[in-house]
Each structure stands twice: as structure tokens, then as C-alpha cells.
C-alpha positions in Angstrom: -21.7 25.1 -8.0 -21.2 22.0 -10.6 -23.2 19.7 -8.3 -26.1 22.1 -7.7 -26.2 22.6 -11.5 -26.2 18.8 -12.3 -29.0 18.4 -9.8 -30.9 21.3 -11.4 -30.3 19.4 -14.7 -31.5 15.9 -13.4 -34.8 17.3 -11.8 -35.3 18.6 -15.1 -34.9 15.6 -17.0 -37.2 13.7 -14.4 -39.8 16.2 -15.0 -39.4 15.9 -18.3 -39.4 12.2 -18.2 -42.6 12.1 -15.9 -44.5 14.2 -18.6 -43.6 11.6 -21.2 -44.7 8.7 -18.9 -48.2 10.4 -18.1 -49.0 11.1 -21.5 -47.9 7.3 -22.7 -49.5 6.4 -19.4 -53.0 8.2 -20.3 -52.4 10.6 -17.2 -50.7 8.1 -14.6 -47.4 6.5 -13.9 -45.8 4.8 -11.5 -42.6 5.8 -9.5 -40.5 2.9 -10.7 -41.6 3.4 -14.1 -40.4 6.7 -13.9 -36.6 5.5 -12.7 -36.8 2.7 -15.4 -37.6 5.4 -18.4 -34.9 8.1 -17.0 -32.3 5.2 -16.6 -31.5 6.1 -12.7 -31.8 4.2 -9.5 -35.5 3.8 -7.8 -34.9 5.7 -4.9 -33.8 9.0 -7.2 -37.1 10.1 -8.1 -38.3 9.9 -4.0 -34.8 11.9 -3.5 -36.3 15.2 -5.8 -39.9 14.8 -5.5 -40.6 12.8 -2.0 -43.7 10.8 -3.1 -45.6 10.6 -6.4 -47.8 13.3 -5.5 -44.7 15.4 -5.5 -43.6 14.4 -9.0 -47.3 14.9 -10.4 -47.3 18.5 -9.0 -43.9 19.0 -10.4 -45.1 18.2 -14.0 -48.6 20.4 -13.8 -46.1 23.4 -12.1 -43.8 22.8 -15.4 -46.7 22.8 -17.3 -47.9 26.0 -16.3 -44.3 27.4 -16.5 -44.4 27.0 -20.3 -48.0 28.1 -20.4 -47.0 31.5 -18.9 -44.1 31.9 -21.0 -46.5 31.6 -24.3 -49.3 33.5 -23.0 -47.7 36.4 -21.0 -45.8 38.1 -23.7 -45.5 41.6 -24.0 -47.9 42.6 -26.8 -47.8 46.1 -25.9 -47.8 48.4 -28.8 -49.9 50.5 -31.0 -52.7 48.0 -31.2 -55.9 48.7 -29.1 -56.5 46.8 -25.9 -58.9 44.5 -27.5 -56.9 43.7 -30.5 -54.0 42.9 -28.3 -55.6 40.9 -26.1 -57.3 39.0 -29.0 -53.9 37.7 -30.0 -53.1 37.0 -26.3 -55.9 34.3 -26.6 -54.9 33.2 -29.7 -51.6 32.4 -28.3 -53.7 30.6 -25.2 -55.7 28.3 -27.2 -52.8 27.2 -29.4 -50.4 26.4 -26.9 -53.2 24.3 -24.9 -53.7 22.8 -28.5 -50.5 22.3 -29.3 -49.2 20.7 -25.9 -49.5 17.0 -25.2 -50.0 17.3 -21.7 -53.2 19.6 -21.9 -55.6 16.9 -22.1 -54.4 15.5 -19.0 -53.4 18.6 -17.0 -57.0 19.9 -17.7 -58.9 16.6 -17.3 -59.3 14.4 -14.6 -55.6 15.2 -13.3 -56.5 18.4 -13.0 -59.1 17.3 -10.3 -57.2 14.7 -8.6 -56.5 15.5 -5.2 -53.0 14.9 -5.8 -52.5 18.4 -7.7 -55.6 19.7 -6.4 -53.5 22.5 -4.3 -51.3 23.1 -7.3 -54.0 23.7 -9.5 -55.6 26.3 -7.3 -52.8 28.1 -7.0 -52.3 28.1 -10.5 -55.3 29.4 -11.4 -55.6 31.8 -8.8 -52.4 33.1 -10.2 -54.2 33.3 -13.6 -56.9 35.0 -12.4 -54.7 37.7 -10.9 -52.9 38.5 -14.3 -56.4 38.7 -15.9 -57.3 41.1 -13.4 -54.6 43.4 -13.8 -55.0 43.1 -17.3 -58.7 44.1 -17.1 -57.5 47.1 -15.0 -55.1 48.5 -17.4 -57.9 48.4 -20.2 -59.9 50.3 -17.7 -57.3 52.9 -16.9 -57.0 53.6 -20.8 -60.7 54.0 -21.2 -61.1 50.9 -23.4 -63.0 49.1 -21.0 -66.0 50.3 -18.7 -64.9 51.4 -15.3 -68.1 49.9 -13.7 -67.1 46.4 -14.4 -65.6 44.6 -11.6 -62.0 43.7 -12.6 -61.9 40.7 -10.1 -65.3 39.2 -11.2 -64.6 39.5 -14.6 -61.1 37.9 -14.5 -62.6 35.1 -12.6 -65.2 34.3 -14.9 -63.2 34.8 -18.0 -60.3 32.6 -16.7 -62.9 29.6 -15.3 -64.5 29.9 -18.9 -61.4 29.2 -20.8 -60.8 26.4 -18.8 -63.9 24.6 -18.8 -64.3 25.4 -22.6 -60.8 23.9 -23.4 -61.5 20.8 -21.2 -64.9 20.3 -22.8 -63.1 20.4 -26.3 -60.5 17.6 -25.3 -63.2 15.3 -24.0 -65.2 15.6 -27.1 -64.7 12.9 -29.6 -63.5 15.7 -32.3 -62.1 18.6 -30.9 -63.7 22.0 -32.3 -61.3 24.0 -34.7 -59.2 26.0 -32.5 -60.4 29.3 -34.8 -64.4 28.5 -33.8 -63.2 28.0 -29.9 -61.3 31.2 -30.2 -64.2 33.0 -31.9 -67.0 31.6 -29.1 -64.4 32.6 -26.3 -63.7 35.8 -27.5 -67.3 36.7 -28.3 -67.9 35.6 -24.4 -64.9 37.8 -23.1 -65.9 40.7 -25.1 -69.4 40.6 -23.8 -68.4 40.3 -19.9 -66.0 43.5 -20.5 -68.7 45.4 -22.3 -66.4 45.8 -25.2 -67.8 46.7 -29.2 -69.3 43.6 -30.9 -66.5 41.2 -31.8 -65.5 40.8 -35.4 -64.8 37.3 -36.4 -61.4 36.0 -35.5 -60.5 35.5 -39.2 -60.7 39.3 -39.5 -58.9 40.1 -36.6 -56.5 37.8 -36.5 -52.4 38.5 -37.0 -51.1 37.1 -40.4 -49.7 34.0 -38.6 -52.9 32.8 -37.3 -54.3 32.9 -40.7 -51.9 31.1 -42.1 -52.6 28.1 -39.7 
């Protein structure tokens, strides 16, 4: 058991080191550099990941694990579906703007052959979560039943990803409040919700303080 725990910790440390190397290297690193940075033998990263593509995939998987943890909080309560999901969108944009790996994972690395499979799987998972969330709103009578939840979920997840990717590619990133406002207007339109109020009016107190 102790050996197994050490193996898990070593793998986590290598993933964290690979993420740092990606950030410092502008989206790329070599396995030899990873071993040097982690102060381990040259063969140890290969033992855990098999190849550079395996190491990159592990970093992307870890990124999305943290992404889900930040976004998929239990926001249930007395608030209507729209208000609750507006808060979730704020968490979503806040995580992506705050994590230094976001521009790399959502940029050219996310479109690379090396991690395309991981990206596709994770995007499908996000679409599935969004679909179930929309269906919850429909069962509660807050979203029109005639809307196809699957199509709406795919459109919303794709729009958020592309919008954030575009924001990261800009010389000056848009203010996250502006980006959130525009995305929420798109989401509200796609789901037939009432005309959205400004993010500054509907946001939770902690957003207004930032």
C-alpha cells in the first residue's frame, strides 16, 4: 500500500511538473526536460506515461478534473435555474481566466493530434453534463420543453470554448464580466429564457467585489 501511494504521489508530481514546463515553454516541453525539472531519472516519466503524448494527455486530464471541480459545484437551492446557472457561468469563466494552463489547453495544444482524443472525450462529457442540466430546467418548467436539450448543450459548450479561446488569442483579453455577459445573453437566447439582466445586476456579491 505504501509503495502504491508513493507511485500515485510521484505521478501527481510529474503531472504538476509537466504543467509547469508547458507554461514556461509556451505549450511544449521535452521528456528529458521533465525528468530534469522533477529531479528524477530520465526513464521515470516514460514509466508513468509511456511517451510525451501520454504525459501531455495526463496534464490535459488533470486540467479538466480541476475544471469540473470548480464548475460542477452543488448550486442547488431556492434560486431559479437561470440565476443558479449564471453563477455557474461566473465560476466557469473565473476558472478559465485564473488558470495559467487554460490558454495552452484551449489553444493550439487542444487541437493537436497528441491530445485530440482526450479533448474530444472531455468535451463530450461537458456536453452530457450540460444536457442533463438543461433537462432539469425543463422538468422544473423554467426552460421550454420543445428545445432539444442535446443540441442546445452542444451549442452552448462549443460557444463557451470558442469564445474563451478567442479571448485568450486577443492582444488584450476582454474583461471577464463582459465575456460572461455576452455568453449569458447567448445562453439565454438559446434556451428561450427571459431577457437577461446585466451580469453586474444578477451576479453574486463575491463577483461584484472582484
